[in-house]
Structure formats: structure tokens, C-alpha cells
N, C-alpha and C positions, 0 to 999 in steps of 0.2 A: 818219354815225352821229350821235347825241345830241350836241349841243353847247349849253352854256349860259354866256354870257358876261356877267358883271356888271361894272358900273361905276358911278361917281359918289360912291363913298365919300370920306371925308377927315376932317380934323381940324376941330372947330367946338366953339365954347363952348356951355356949358349955355344953353338957350333959342333957340339958332340952328336952322337948317334944311338939310337936304341932300334931294337928290333922286336916287334910285337907279334905274338902268336895267338891264333884262335882255334880251338878244337870244338868241333860241331857234332852233335848227335842227335837222334830223335826225327830227323827229316831227311830228304833225298838231296844232300848237300851237293852233289856233283851236277845237279841240273838246275841248281838256284842261282840267281844273282845275289851276290854278298857284297858287304860293305862295311867299312871301318866308319864309326861315328864318334865324335867327343863332344864333351860337355864341359865347359869351363864355368867356374863359380858365377852364379848369377846370370847365367847365359843359356839360351836353348840349345839342345842337342843338334848338332849339325853332321851332315854326311860330308866326310872329307875324301873317300876314295871308294870306288866300286869296281866289281870285276864280275863280268857273266861268266857262265860255265864254258864258253868258247874262249875266254881270255880277252874280251873286249874290256877296255878300262878306261875309266874317266876319274879325273881329280878336280878337287875344288881348287879355285885360283890361289887360295892361301898357301896350298902345299905343293902346288905344281912345280916340278924340277928338284923338289927335295925328298919327297915321300915316292915310296915304289910298293904297290900292293901286288901281291901273287898268291896263288892257291895251289894245293896238291891235293887233287880229288881222291887219290888212292889212301891218303892220310887223314881225309876229311878236315883238312886244316888250312887256315888262310894266314898270310903274313902281312905285316906292313914294316917295311925298311924305312926308317926315318933318318935322314941326315941333315946336317946343318940346322940343328934345331934351334928354335927361338923362344925367348920367354913366352910369347903369345900362344905357343904351342902347349903350354901347360893346360892339363884338362884330364878327366878320366876319359879312356878310351873304351869303346865298346865295339864289338862285331855284331853283326846281324843281317838278316836277309834285307833286300832291298825292294821297296814296294811295300806290300803288307809285311810288317815286322812281326818276329816271333818274340817270346818272352825274352826279354833282357837279362844279361848275366850280370856278374858283379863290376865288370870292367877292371881295367888296370890304370892306376895312377901314373901319369907321366908329368914330372916337375922339371922345368928347366929354369936354371938360375942365370942371371945375367953377369 
């Protein structure tokens, strides 16, 4: 079955960096458009970065220039490098397919202190 396992979150001061990882299984990862989503308390889940199997990338305006999405199809793994973090980046971060989504993983908590 589909499994998405996120890791790499933590507590960091504003201006700091984190690198998130997502290991996927149970579907043809290498040909699927993937994305990083986040959900802050009392807010809707939003897509912050997406990458196609060919490497085309899109970012939400709020993270453009600070976050970098990448993928390693051989390892079935996707990454999100987050630099210059801001308190408003505090959220649970999830990975998933883009378009129809698969079952959600547990996510990884990112907390940015001011």
C-alpha cells in the first residue's frame, strides 16, 4: 500500500535551516508529480513546493527563494531544503502526490522561534 514517511523537522530559530526528507513506497514514485504541503494550526493545508518526474518545479510565493525541492527517483526520496526560516513557516509538513493525493503520512513538525 501507499506509504509516505516524512522526517527532518525540528525546532529552529528564525533565520535557521532544516532539510526535510520523504521516503515513498507503494506507487510509481519516479513518474509522479510530488509535492510538499504544510498545515499550520487552525489553517488549511497548503502546497508549498512541487516537482514533476522531469524536474520541473513550482513554489508558493511565500517560500520562493528560501525553499528548494528536489528528488532522487532511484531512492524514492524527495527533499525540501528550507533556509532563512521564519516563524510563519511553523507547521506540520507533509509530502504527497500532486493532483489526486494518496493517503497522508504522519508529517514532520517544523517550529521556528522568533
